[in-house]
N, C-alpha and C positions, 0 to 999 in steps of 0.2 A: 582232886577235886574237880567237877566238870558240872556244867550247866546246860539245860536242854532249852531251847527256845522252843516255844509253842505258837504255831499261828494263830492268830485270832480271826475267825473268821466271822464277817460283818455282816450286818442285814444294812443296806442300803435302801431308804425309802424316798419316793417320789409322788408328789402330788399336783395336781394342776387343776386350774380353773381359767376358764376362757373369757370372763369377765369381770372388771372390778368388783360390780356387786356380789356375784357369787363367793360363797365363803367355802374356804378349803378345811375348816375346823372337823367337818366328820371324816374325809381321808385321813387327816393327821390322827384324829383318834383311834381310827381302824389300823393305821400304819405301827403306832406305837402299841397297841394292844397286841400285833401280831409279833412285838419282840423289837421292833426298830428303836434304837436310843435317839433321844430328841436331836443330838448332836449329828447325827447321822440321817437328818430330814432334809431335803431338797422340795422348797415348793415355788413353782411359777404362778404369778398372778397375773390375770388379763392376757393370757397367752392361749390361742387355739391350736389345735394339732394341725393347723395348715401352715401355720410360720414356720420358717426355716431356723429362726433363732430363738433357741428355748435355753437362756444361760444357765438356768438351776437343773435343766436335765442334764445339758453337757457336762455340769459340774459333778453330777451325780455319777455317771457314767465313767468320767474321769477317776473318780474316787475308788471305783471297784478294783479289787486285787484279786491275785487268783485263790478262788475258793469264798469269795462274797458272792451275795446274791442283791440282785436289785428288785426291791418289793414294791409293787403299786397294788392299787384296790381294784382297779378294773381294766381290762384290757385297753379300751379308748382313750386312756390316759396316755398312751404310746401316740394316739392320734395318728397311725398310718396304715398303709395297706396291708393284704394279708402277705404280699409278697416281701414289702420293706418290714415288717414285723418279723417274720421268719427268718430272715436274713439277719435282723439284729439278735434274734435270739442264737443263731448260730453264731454269730461275731462272739457273742457274751461266751457261748461254750469253746470256742478257740482258745479264749484268754483264761479258760477256767472259772469263771462266773458262771453264775445261773440268773433265771428269772422267776420271780413268785408272784403270781397273780391271785389275790385274796379272793376274788369274786368273780370265777371265770367258769359257766356252765351251772353255776349254784354251788361250787365247791372250791377249795382251794388247790391251786396247782403249782408247782414247782418242776421247774425244766431240769432242776439236777437229777432226777428220777428218770428212767426210761418210760414208766407209764405217763409221768406229769409232760414229758418231751412228747408223748403221742397226743396227749390230749390237747397240750397247747395247739398244735398244728392243725387238729381238726377244729377246735373252738376257733382259732383266728379266721378259718376260712368260712367257717357259719356266721362268725362278725362281719364279715365283708360281705356276705350274701345278704345279710339283713339290711346293711347300709344301702345296697343296689336295689332292694326292695321299695325301701324308704324313697329313693330318688325317683325311681320309676313312678310311685305312688303321686310325688309332687308333680313330676312331668307329666302324668296322666291327667290331673287334676287340673292344670294350667289349659292343657288341650282341650279339656271338655268346657272350661269357660270360654275359651277362644271360639269353639265350635257353637257355643251358643249365643255366641256376640256379646259376650259379657264384658270384654275388653275394648270394644268400640266406642268410637265419641268422645273418648277420652276418660271413660268412667275408671274408677280407682277400683281396684281388684280386692276383695276381701279374703283372709287368711285366717284360719282360727289358730290359737295359740298354741293348739297339738302341732298342726302342720308347722307353725314356725319353729317350734322344739324339735321338731324332724329335721329341719333345714339346719338348725343348730348343730345337731349332731352331726350331719354330714361334714359341716365347716370344721368342726373339732377333729373328726375321723381324718380330716388333710384333704378333703374335696375343696378347690378353688372357691372362695367365697363368692368372686364372679361369675362363676361357672352356676351356682347353685341359686345366686339372685338371677343370671339371665334365664333359666330354668322355670323360676316362678313371673318371670314378667316383672321384674322391680330392679331397682337399682342398688348397687351393693350397700350401699349408704342407708336406702331405706330397710335392708334385711338388717344392718347391724343396728339399726335404730329398734325395730320390732325385737329383734333378741335381745337387747337392752332393756327395753319397756316390759317383757315377759313377768310376769307375777314371780315372786321367789318360792321355790317348792319348799314345802315343810314337811 
């Protein structure tokens, strides 16, 4: 008489919100709907992608075993540059684990499959390109204001909620907050205050 051990391939879910005011419930609901068990969910609250320390993310990665899959809702939850995201996906592959993004380019992408791996590579590059475009738009906006003399004489520059959200996306994706704030002509503290005061999206 003998028994055969069958390896259980787990789905490890990770969610992140960059401010305490934001709610991770939607991400958690999507991860649960994708098959992640609640016991296998890891959520970082008030942590941006730019921060080196993401305790729950580190625990989620440490929990991965061969055959497991790390599941995130969107690519920016990794909060890394294209180079780092691809290197991270490769590290998972070498460990025998995979990465699944529930909403990448409008679809569900799993790097366990050859097609999913290819799509992830392309979409990661496009995501980085989009962030660079947003940064250029912010920089151009600041340059135009300066050219028009709008920041002379101690006048306070004004930015729309949309521009502040774009800046927040850059910070979440790993761009140093100090650099983003400098590009916008404001202090880092002011940028964080404007992000914190953004109306909560419904």
